[in-house]
All heavy atoms as an XYZ file, in Angstrom:
761
protein
N       0.834     -1.190      0.000
C       0.000      0.000      0.000
C       0.870      1.242      0.000
O       1.881      1.306      0.680
C      -0.888      0.033      1.239
C      -1.976     -1.016      1.339
C      -2.596     -0.962      2.709
C      -2.996     -0.829      0.269
N       0.403      2.242     -0.717
C       1.111      3.511     -0.707
C       0.432      4.434      0.291
O      -0.796      4.416      0.430
C       1.092      4.170     -2.096
O      -0.251      4.348     -2.496
C       1.818      3.320     -3.107
N       1.221      5.191      1.001
C       0.607      6.106      1.973
C      -0.206      7.188      1.262
O       0.076      7.575      0.141
C       1.796      6.701      2.723
C       2.974      6.464      1.856
C       2.657      5.283      0.987
N      -1.224      7.643      1.939
C      -2.057      8.725      1.395
C      -1.220      9.988      1.296
O      -0.368     10.239      2.155
C      -3.262      8.960      2.299
N      -1.444     10.785      0.243
C      -0.661     12.018      0.126
C      -0.984     12.971      1.267
O      -2.106     13.029      1.754
C      -1.098     12.595     -1.212
C      -2.385     11.951     -1.540
C      -2.402     10.626     -0.836
N       0.031     13.680      1.679
C      -0.160     14.660      2.749
C      -0.938     15.841      2.191
O      -0.730     16.249      1.047
C       1.188     15.148      3.268
C       1.972     14.084      3.987
C       3.272     14.641      4.512
C       4.053     13.558      5.215
N       5.331     14.060      5.704
N      -1.838     16.402      2.978
C      -2.568     17.583      2.500
C      -1.586     18.742      2.294
O      -0.591     18.867      3.004
C      -3.568     17.892      3.606
C      -3.048     17.182      4.813
C      -2.230     16.029      4.318
N      -1.892     19.554      1.298
C      -1.029     20.708      1.017
C      -1.057     21.665      2.199
O      -2.112     21.937      2.766
C      -1.502     21.420     -0.244
N       0.091     22.122      2.557
C       0.176     23.074      3.659
C      -0.390     24.411      3.211
O      -0.161     24.849      2.093
C       1.629     23.240      4.094
N      -1.167     24.998      4.071
C      -1.700     26.325      3.772
C      -0.709     27.333      4.313
O      -0.551     27.486      5.513
C      -3.089     26.534      4.402
C      -3.583     27.939      4.140
C      -4.064     25.506      3.874
N      -0.032     27.972      3.415
C       0.923     28.995      3.801
C       0.278     30.352      3.606
O      -0.822     30.462      3.069
C       2.188     28.903      2.933
O       1.824     29.164      1.580
C       2.846     27.542      3.047
N       0.983     31.350      4.037
C       0.460     32.703      3.848
C       0.302     32.995      2.358
O      -0.670     33.577      1.935
C       1.403     33.706      4.490
C       0.916     35.116      4.354
C       1.770     36.080      5.102
N       1.234     37.410      4.887
C       1.863     38.503      5.148
N       3.050     38.457      5.685
N       1.325     39.665      4.914
N       1.263     32.531      1.552
C       1.215     32.781      0.115
C      -0.018     32.132     -0.512
O      -0.724     32.741     -1.292
C       2.472     32.284     -0.562
C       2.426     32.421     -2.071
C       3.701     31.990     -2.705
N       4.612     33.100     -2.626
C       5.882     33.065     -2.909
N       6.433     31.943     -3.297
N       6.632     34.126     -2.830
N      -0.293     30.861     -0.163
C      -1.453     30.194     -0.760
C      -2.749     30.810     -0.259
O      -3.718     30.905     -1.000
C      -1.442     28.680     -0.487
O      -1.424     28.455      0.912
C      -0.271     27.996     -1.156
N      -2.768     31.239      0.997
C      -3.969     31.881      1.526
C      -4.221     33.202      0.812
O      -5.356     33.509      0.430
C      -3.835     32.099      3.027
N      -3.184     33.979      0.595
C      -3.332     35.252     -0.114
C      -3.746     35.009     -1.548
O      -4.613     35.683     -2.089
C      -2.028     36.075     -0.030
C      -2.071     37.262     -0.968
C      -1.808     36.527      1.400
N      -3.140     33.999     -2.193
C      -3.492     33.690     -3.577
C      -4.953     33.273     -3.669
O      -5.667     33.684     -4.583
C      -2.581     32.599     -4.127
N      -5.418     32.466     -2.719
C      -6.813     32.057     -2.720
C      -7.749     33.234     -2.521
O      -8.781     33.346     -3.185
N      -7.393     34.134     -1.617
C      -8.217     35.324     -1.396
C      -8.219     36.205     -2.637
O      -9.249     36.786     -2.987
C      -7.699     36.112     -0.197
N      -7.100     36.265     -3.331
C      -7.025     37.062     -4.553
C      -7.934     36.474     -5.619
O      -8.645     37.197     -6.307
C      -5.568     37.127     -5.062
O      -4.770     37.677     -4.029
C      -5.456     37.975     -6.310
N      -7.927     35.154     -5.750
C      -8.803     34.506     -6.731
C     -10.253     34.798     -6.400
O     -11.045     35.131     -7.290
C      -8.544     32.983     -6.771
C      -9.608     32.266     -7.564
C      -7.170     32.704     -7.359
N     -10.630     34.707     -5.136
C     -11.998     35.006     -4.745
C     -12.350     36.460     -5.005
O     -13.454     36.774     -5.434
C     -12.210     34.668     -3.268
C     -12.187     33.187     -2.920
C     -12.293     33.009     -1.416
C     -13.306     32.454     -3.626
N     -11.417     37.353     -4.760
C     -11.679     38.775     -4.965
C     -11.910     39.086     -6.439
O     -12.713     39.941     -6.774
C     -10.514     39.603     -4.441
N     -11.211     38.371     -7.330
C     -11.365     38.631     -8.757
C     -12.571     37.907     -9.353
O     -12.899     38.105    -10.506
C     -10.097     38.245     -9.523
C      -9.012     39.268     -9.437
C      -7.788     38.969     -8.866
C      -9.209     40.549     -9.932
C      -6.789     39.915     -8.792
C      -8.220     41.499     -9.847
C      -7.010     41.190     -9.285
N     -13.237     37.031     -8.599
C     -14.365     36.272     -9.127
C     -15.653     37.096     -9.136
O     -16.581     36.757     -9.851
C     -14.557     35.008     -8.305
N     -15.733     38.158     -8.392
C     -16.946     38.961     -8.303
C     -16.991     39.997     -9.429
O     -16.003     40.227    -10.108
C     -16.974     39.674     -6.953
O     -15.933     40.627     -6.909
N     -18.150     40.643     -9.651
C     -18.205     41.724    -10.655
C     -17.218     42.848    -10.349
O     -16.594     43.393    -11.243
C     -19.648     42.221    -10.570
C     -20.422     41.067    -10.029
C     -19.461     40.344     -9.112
N     -17.070     43.168     -9.061
C     -16.080     44.190     -8.693
C     -14.685     43.685     -9.020
O     -13.817     44.449     -9.442
C     -16.189     44.531     -7.213
N     -14.463     42.384     -8.847
C     -13.184     41.788     -9.201
C     -12.912     41.894    -10.689
O     -11.773     42.114    -11.106
N     -13.950     41.751    -11.495
C     -13.788     41.895    -12.951
C     -13.357     43.323    -13.293
O     -12.513     43.523    -14.171
C     -15.087     41.537    -13.654
N     -13.910     44.298    -12.598
C     -13.504     45.689    -12.838
C     -12.050     45.902    -12.438
O     -11.295     46.577    -13.129
C     -14.422     46.654    -12.081
C     -15.793     46.793    -12.710
C     -16.578     47.937    -12.088
N     -16.832     47.742    -10.664
C     -17.845     47.047    -10.164
N     -18.696     46.456    -10.960
N     -17.994     46.936     -8.859
N     -11.651     45.302    -11.287
C     -10.254     45.410    -10.853
C      -9.324     44.739    -11.857
O      -8.251     45.241    -12.157
C     -10.067     44.796     -9.463
C     -10.540     45.684     -8.334
C     -10.072     45.154     -6.989
N     -10.633     43.862     -6.672
C     -11.808     43.670     -6.074
N     -12.547     44.705     -5.746
N     -12.241     42.460     -5.815
N      -9.751     43.573    -12.366
C      -8.949     42.852    -13.343
C      -8.790     43.696    -14.611
O      -7.706     43.789    -15.164
C      -9.621     41.512    -13.655
C      -8.726     40.469    -14.189
C      -9.355     39.079    -14.258
N     -10.742     39.031    -14.661
C     -11.755     38.722    -13.848
N     -11.542     38.444    -12.590
N     -12.986     38.686    -14.292
N      -9.864     44.346    -15.045
C      -9.811     45.206    -16.222
C      -8.911     46.415    -15.963
O      -8.097     46.777    -16.809
C     -11.226     45.660    -16.605
C     -11.247     46.405    -17.911
O     -10.466     46.123    -18.818
N     -12.145     47.368    -18.020
N      -9.031     47.005    -14.793
C      -8.180     48.150    -14.450
C      -6.719     47.731    -14.375
O      -5.834     48.451    -14.838
C      -8.628     48.767    -13.125
N      -6.461     46.550    -13.814
C      -5.081     46.056    -13.729
C      -4.520     45.821    -15.126
O      -3.348     46.127    -15.397
C      -5.033     44.775    -12.904
N      -5.328     45.289    -16.035
C      -4.872     45.051    -17.409
C      -4.601     46.378    -18.121
O      -3.612     46.510    -18.845
C      -5.912     44.242    -18.178
C      -5.544     43.977    -19.616
C      -4.249     43.184    -19.781
O      -3.839     42.453    -18.866
O      -3.639     43.315    -20.851
N      -5.461     47.367    -17.904
C      -5.232     48.684    -18.511
C      -3.951     49.304    -17.983
O      -3.183     49.887    -18.743
C      -6.422     49.602    -18.240
C      -7.650     49.237    -19.015
C      -8.844     50.100    -18.639
O      -8.805     50.850    -17.660
N      -9.917     50.002    -19.404
N      -3.712     49.176    -16.692
C      -2.487     49.710    -16.100
C      -1.267     48.994    -16.669
O      -0.271     49.620    -17.022
C      -2.532     49.574    -14.579
C      -1.295     50.053    -13.838
C      -1.071     51.542    -14.066
C      -1.411     49.758    -12.361
N      -1.353     47.663    -16.771
C      -0.248     46.890    -17.327
C       0.067     47.335    -18.752
O       1.221     47.555    -19.109
C      -0.581     45.393    -17.305
C       0.573     44.500    -17.730
C       0.186     43.038    -17.751
N      -0.638     42.686    -18.879
C      -0.181     42.532    -20.129
N       1.086     42.706    -20.383
N      -0.990     42.204    -21.099
N      -0.963     47.513    -19.564
C      -0.756     47.948    -20.939
C      -0.155     49.353    -20.986
O       0.719     49.630    -21.809
C      -2.058     47.902    -21.722
C      -2.532     46.501    -22.007
C      -3.874     46.462    -22.706
O      -4.496     47.494    -22.942
N      -4.340     45.275    -23.026
N      -0.600     50.234    -20.104
C      -0.060     51.597    -20.082
C       1.410     51.596    -19.684
O       2.231     52.309    -20.267
C      -0.878     52.462    -19.120
N       1.762     50.766    -18.687
C       3.162     50.698    -18.249
C       4.028     50.120    -19.366
O       5.090     50.664    -19.684
C       3.306     49.873    -16.952
C       4.756     49.550    -16.663
C       2.687     50.636    -15.787
N       3.584     49.017    -19.974
C       4.374     48.426    -21.054
C       4.503     49.386    -22.236
O       5.548     49.451    -22.875
C       3.778     47.096    -21.510
C       4.132     45.946    -20.612
C       3.142     45.159    -20.059
C       5.448     45.656    -20.303
C       3.460     44.091    -19.232
C       5.778     44.594    -19.476
C       4.774     43.819    -18.934
N       3.450     50.146    -22.515
C       3.527     51.139    -23.587
C       4.524     52.235    -23.267
O       5.302     52.652    -24.131
N       4.513     52.691    -22.025
C       5.453     53.740    -21.619
C       6.888     53.238    -21.675
O       7.793     53.958    -22.108
C       5.114     54.225    -20.210
N       7.108     51.991    -21.262
C       8.457     51.419    -21.297
C       8.904     51.197    -22.735
O      10.079     51.380    -23.059
C       8.518     50.113    -20.472
C       9.834     49.385    -20.678
C       8.298     50.419    -19.000
N       7.972     50.831    -23.609
C       8.319     50.655    -25.025
C       8.736     51.991    -25.643
O       9.664     52.036    -26.464
C       7.141     50.058    -25.785
N       8.065     53.069    -25.248
C       8.408     54.401    -25.758
C       9.738     54.900    -25.215
O      10.503     55.543    -25.921
C       7.307     55.417    -25.411
C       6.009     55.145    -26.142
O       6.039     54.408    -27.160
O       4.968     55.655    -25.690
N      10.000     54.633    -23.928
C      11.229     55.094    -23.284
C      11.671     54.042    -22.274
O      11.147     53.993    -21.156
C      10.980     56.429    -22.581
C      12.199     56.960    -21.854
O      13.299     56.401    -22.026
O      12.041     57.940    -21.102
N      12.620     53.176    -22.641
C      13.032     52.091    -21.739
C      13.568     52.569    -20.386
O      13.531     51.818    -19.415
C      14.131     51.368    -22.525
C      13.869     51.703    -23.954
C      13.276     53.089    -23.936
N      14.038     53.801    -20.291
C      14.578     54.276    -19.011
C      13.481     54.492    -17.966
O      13.781     54.622    -16.777
C      15.369     55.584    -19.184
O      14.485     56.611    -19.627
C      16.504     55.405    -20.174
N      12.239     54.539    -18.402
C      11.153     54.787    -17.457
C      10.899     53.565    -16.568
O      10.356     53.704    -15.477
C       9.876     55.244    -18.202
C       9.096     54.082    -18.773
C       8.986     56.053    -17.285
N      11.313     52.377    -16.991
C      11.102     51.181    -16.165
C      11.818     51.318    -14.822
O      11.227     51.069    -13.767
C      11.591     49.938    -16.905
N      13.069     51.716    -14.853
C      13.808     51.907    -13.609
C      13.239     53.031    -12.769
O      13.195     52.943    -11.537
N      12.784     54.080    -13.433
C      12.198     55.209    -12.705
C      10.912     54.791    -12.000
O      10.662     55.203    -10.857
C      11.939     56.362    -13.668
N      10.089     53.966    -12.650
C       8.857     53.490    -12.020
C       9.162     52.571    -10.844
O       8.491     52.638     -9.810
C       7.978     52.776    -13.045
C       7.300     53.671    -14.069
C       6.659     52.834    -15.163
C       6.268     54.578    -13.411
N      10.175     51.736    -10.998
C      10.579     50.857     -9.895
C      11.068     51.684     -8.707
O      10.709     51.421     -7.555
C      11.671     49.893    -10.367
C      12.173     48.914     -9.333
C      11.049     48.001     -8.852
C      13.310     48.101     -9.906
N      11.853     52.693     -8.976
C      12.353     53.571     -7.908
C      11.199     54.302     -7.226
O      11.179     54.468     -6.001
C      13.354     54.563     -8.489
C      14.002     55.430     -7.446
C      15.187     56.208     -8.026
N      15.743     57.053     -7.012
C      15.723     58.389     -7.041
N      15.218     59.013     -8.084
N      16.230     59.091     -6.064
N      10.219     54.747     -8.025
C       9.049     55.421     -7.466
C       8.302     54.489     -6.508
O       7.954     54.892     -5.394
C       8.123     55.885     -8.590
C       6.825     56.553     -8.150
C       7.108     57.924     -7.558
C       5.867     56.659     -9.321
N       8.065     53.253     -6.929
C       7.356     52.291     -6.077
C       8.149     52.019     -4.805
O       7.586     51.942     -3.707
C       7.116     51.003     -6.845
N       9.462     51.870     -4.935
C      10.315     51.618     -3.769
C      10.243     52.777     -2.786
O      10.040     52.574     -1.586
C      11.757     51.390     -4.228
C      12.723     51.259     -3.097
C      12.810     50.079     -2.384
C      13.537     52.314     -2.725
C      13.705     49.953     -1.327
C      14.430     52.203     -1.676
C      14.506     51.010     -0.975
N      10.377     53.996     -3.288
C      10.376     55.153     -2.394
C       9.013     55.373     -1.750
O       8.927     55.953     -0.665
C      10.835     56.406     -3.140
C      12.314     56.509     -3.242
N      13.053     57.346     -2.455
C      13.203     55.860     -4.027
C      14.339     57.218     -2.740
N      14.451     56.318     -3.696
N       7.943     54.911     -2.392
C       6.620     55.046     -1.797
C       6.417     54.021     -0.685
O       5.675     54.258      0.255
C       5.542     54.883     -2.857
C       4.162     55.239     -2.335
O       4.055     56.144     -1.485
O       3.180     54.619     -2.772
N       7.094     52.872     -0.775
C       6.818     51.775      0.141
C       7.789     51.647      1.311
O       7.469     50.985      2.281
C       6.813     50.458     -0.634
N       8.973     52.237      1.239
C       9.983     51.992      2.274
C       9.739     52.817      3.524
O       8.977     53.772      3.534
C      11.412     52.273      1.748
C      11.751     51.341      0.625
C      11.576     53.705      1.346
N      10.485     52.441      4.550
C      10.416     53.137      5.836
C      10.977     54.551      5.694
O      12.020     54.761      5.110
C      11.220     52.360      6.874
C      11.182     52.954      8.258
C      12.002     52.117      9.210
N      11.584     50.734      9.210
C      10.724     50.224     10.103
N      10.234     50.982     11.038
N      10.387     48.968     10.058
N      10.274     55.489      6.247
C      10.712     56.885      6.206
C      11.829     57.124      7.211
O      12.030     56.350      8.132
C       9.536     57.803      6.493
C       8.476     57.766      5.416
C       7.279     58.632      5.784
N       7.655     59.912      6.327
C       7.774     61.032      5.620
N       7.551     61.016      4.344
N       8.094     62.164      6.204
N      12.507     58.220      7.060
C      13.611     58.580      7.957
C      13.133     58.739      9.400
O      13.873     58.480     10.333
C      14.274     59.862      7.473
N      11.869     59.147      9.595
C      11.352     59.329     10.942
C      10.871     58.014     11.567
O      10.325     58.002     12.661
C      10.241     60.375     10.970
C       9.066     60.019     10.079
O       9.039     58.901      9.529
O       8.168     60.862      9.938
N      11.083     56.875     10.852
C      10.744     55.577     11.400
C       9.351     55.082     11.089
O       9.002     53.956     11.393
N       8.520     55.904     10.480
C       7.166     55.482     10.148
C       7.190     54.536      8.952
O       7.963     54.716      8.021
C       6.290     56.676      9.810
C       6.026     57.603     10.960
C       5.157     58.768     10.542
O       5.076     59.118      9.381
N       4.508     59.382     11.507
N       6.350     53.535      8.999
C       6.190     52.629      7.867
C       4.724     52.665      7.467
O       3.865     52.278      8.243
C       6.577     51.184      8.247
O       7.897     51.195      8.742
C       6.489     50.261      7.056
N       4.460     53.154      6.293
C       3.079     53.216      5.837
C       2.836     52.295      4.659
O       1.721     52.089      4.254
C       2.718     54.643      5.465
C       2.703     55.580      6.639
C       2.119     56.898      6.261
N       2.909     57.545      5.233
C       3.637     58.631      5.409
N       3.686     59.183      6.581
N       4.310     59.159      4.420
N       3.881     51.759      4.071
C       3.702     50.904      2.909
C       3.411     51.738      1.672
O       3.477     52.968      1.690
N       3.095     51.060      0.601
C       2.803     51.730     -0.671
C       1.399     52.313     -0.593
O       0.411     51.637     -0.831
C       2.924     50.752     -1.828
N       1.321     53.575     -0.209
C       0.018     54.196      0.000
C      -0.229     55.407     -0.890
O      -1.206     56.115     -0.728
C      -0.131     54.606      1.466
C       0.944     55.581      1.911
O       1.803     55.953      1.086
O       0.921     55.974      3.085
N       0.670     55.662     -1.824
C       0.494     56.796     -2.722
C       0.938     58.114     -2.129
O       0.803     59.157     -2.767
N       1.480     58.096     -0.926
C       1.880     59.345     -0.283
C       3.094     59.979     -0.951
O       3.411     61.134     -0.674
C       2.171     59.111      1.194
O       3.286     58.258      1.339
N       3.748     59.253     -1.830
C       4.935     59.778     -2.506
C       4.603     61.060     -3.270
O       5.447     61.938     -3.402
C       5.557     58.711     -3.446
C       6.931     59.147     -3.936
C       4.660     58.417     -4.619
C       7.985     59.092     -2.893
N       3.370     61.198     -3.713
C       3.008     62.403     -4.454
C       3.141     63.663     -3.598
O       3.308     64.753     -4.130
C       1.605     62.278     -5.031
C       0.518     62.097     -3.988
C      -0.816     61.816     -4.617
O      -1.177     62.422     -5.612
N      -1.574     60.894     -4.030
N       3.093     63.506     -2.284
C       3.242     64.648     -1.388
C       4.676     64.789     -0.871
O       4.988     65.746     -0.182
C       2.287     64.521     -0.199
C       0.868     64.301     -0.637
C       0.231     63.082     -0.415
C       0.165     65.289     -1.319
C      -1.064     62.868     -0.846
C      -1.126     65.081     -1.760
C      -1.732     63.871     -1.513
O      -3.014     63.660     -1.952
N       5.523     63.793     -1.186
C       6.888     63.766     -0.664
C       7.931     64.059     -1.739
O       9.126     63.890     -1.493
C       7.161     62.387     -0.048
C       6.217     62.054      1.092
C       6.227     60.586      1.437
O       7.004     59.817      0.834
O       5.444     60.182      2.314
N       7.527     64.490     -2.912
C       8.461     64.756     -4.001
C       9.509     65.812     -3.610
O      10.666     65.675     -3.980
C       7.714     65.161     -5.289
C       6.952     63.945     -5.833
C       8.631     65.721     -6.346
C       7.814     62.798     -6.272
N       9.163     66.847     -2.839
C      10.197     67.826     -2.481
C      11.288     67.282     -1.557
O      12.353     67.884     -1.451
C       9.412     68.936     -1.768
C       8.011     68.773     -2.221
C       7.825     67.309     -2.450
N      11.063     66.153     -0.897
C      12.082     65.599      0.001
C      13.337     65.242     -0.786
O      13.274     64.799     -1.929
C      11.556     64.350      0.717
C      10.394     64.664      1.647
O      10.106     65.852      1.857
O       9.770     63.713      2.150
N      14.486     65.388     -0.151
C      15.777     65.181     -0.827
C      15.923     63.776     -1.405
O      16.482     63.604     -2.484
C      16.915     65.461      0.153
N      15.414     62.752     -0.696
C      15.587     61.384     -1.187
C      14.693     61.062     -2.385
O      14.859     60.033     -3.031
C      15.351     60.351     -0.075
C      13.925     60.299      0.439
C      13.661     61.222      1.603
O      14.504     62.083      1.907
O      12.600     61.087      2.210
N      13.756     61.933     -2.688
C      12.834     61.698     -3.792
C      13.144     62.545     -5.016
O      12.299     62.728     -5.884
C      11.403     61.943     -3.331
C      11.000     60.984     -2.246
O      11.435     59.840     -2.242
N      10.201     61.434     -1.314
N      14.369     63.029     -5.076
C      14.790     63.840     -6.216
C      14.626     63.024     -7.491
O      14.903     61.840     -7.519
C      16.259     64.283     -6.024
C      16.796     64.950     -7.261
C      16.363     65.196     -4.826
N      14.151     63.636     -8.514
C      13.994     63.041     -9.841
C      12.886     61.999     -9.930
O      12.900     61.152    -10.821
C      15.313     62.465    -10.332
C      16.395     63.530    -10.439
C      17.675     62.970    -10.927
N      17.468     62.297    -12.204
C      18.073     62.589    -13.345
N      18.966     63.529    -13.357
N      17.825     61.929    -14.434
N      11.923     62.037     -9.021
C      10.782     61.127     -9.121
C       9.558     61.808     -9.735
O       8.517     61.192     -9.869
C      10.421     60.557     -7.745
C      11.424     59.579     -7.158
C      10.989     59.132     -5.780
C      11.630     58.395     -8.068
N       9.704     63.051    -10.114
C       8.587     63.781    -10.707
C       8.134     63.197    -12.037
O       6.940     63.100    -12.308
N       9.081     62.775    -12.866
C       8.731     62.230    -14.187
C       7.938     60.929    -14.068
O       6.862     60.807    -14.650
C       9.991     62.021    -15.022
C       9.727     61.449    -16.400
C      11.005     61.292    -17.180
N      11.843     60.249    -16.610
C      12.303     59.216    -17.290
N      12.083     59.127    -18.572
N      13.040     58.316    -16.705
N       8.407     59.923    -13.294
C       7.589     58.716    -13.188
C       6.265     58.966    -12.468
O       5.261     58.338    -12.788
C       8.466     57.731    -12.419
C       9.511     58.548    -11.763
C       9.684     59.770    -12.606
N       6.251     59.905    -11.512
C       5.000     60.214    -10.832
C       4.002     60.825    -11.808
O       2.821     60.475    -11.799
C       5.228     61.157     -9.651
C       3.966     61.531     -8.883
C       3.326     60.297     -8.258
C       4.269     62.559     -7.827
N       4.472     61.706    -12.677
C       3.581     62.305    -13.681
C       3.010     61.229    -14.598
O       1.837     61.279    -14.975
C       4.329     63.354    -14.481
N       3.827     60.247    -14.946
C       3.371     59.143    -15.788
C       2.282     58.342    -15.079
O       1.239     58.035    -15.673
C       4.550     58.235    -16.149
C       4.240     57.015    -16.972
C       3.772     57.423    -18.363
C       5.438     56.110    -17.052
N       2.502     58.029    -13.809
C       1.502     57.272    -13.050
C       0.217     58.077    -12.896
O      -0.880     57.543    -13.060
C       2.063     56.870    -11.667
C       0.979     56.313    -10.756
C       3.192     55.862    -11.842
N       0.342     59.361    -12.592
C      -0.846     60.195    -12.430
C      -1.636     60.297    -13.744
O      -2.858     60.371    -13.728
C      -0.464     61.583    -11.918
C       0.186     61.557    -10.550
S      -0.809     60.778     -9.269
C      -1.881     62.117     -8.859
N      -0.939     60.266    -14.877
C      -1.634     60.305    -16.172
C      -2.372     59.002    -16.450
O      -3.318     58.989    -17.231
C      -0.618     60.576    -17.283
N      -1.983     57.914    -15.804
C      -2.636     56.622    -15.993
C      -3.933     56.504    -15.190
O      -4.740     55.632    -15.452
C      -1.707     55.484    -15.572
C      -0.519     55.310    -16.453
S       0.501     53.973    -15.784
C       2.004     54.225    -16.684
N      -4.100     57.359    -14.185
C      -5.294     57.280    -13.350
C      -6.520     57.607    -14.188
O      -6.479     58.479    -15.038
C      -5.197     58.258    -12.189
C      -4.213     57.828    -11.118
C      -4.033     58.836    -10.033
C      -5.310     59.254     -9.401
N      -5.128     60.138     -8.252
N      -7.632     56.901    -13.918
C      -8.872     57.173    -14.683
C      -9.467     58.525    -14.349
O      -9.208     59.125    -13.372
C      -9.802     56.052    -14.271
C      -9.250     55.450    -13.037
C      -7.802     55.835    -12.965
């Protein structure tokens, strides 16, 4: 006899993936999926036009999500648009303008 297979472990990753699948199954999820696809197409189009924008967008996302100098951690919350004058955010105006133009 062969032993029965062990049940798959539920990790945080699989739990999040399952919740994501459920979130996209609803009509609101379909709208999010459509918005995500539009954003993906806009980003790929922008990178095709100017390959240097890929690194700038990555830097923008990083600076929006990292811990601030004062120790606060807010995650990627879009607050970078208010922090552009800060010294560490120099030269993020161009990718921010691109992201803001993508908003509906």
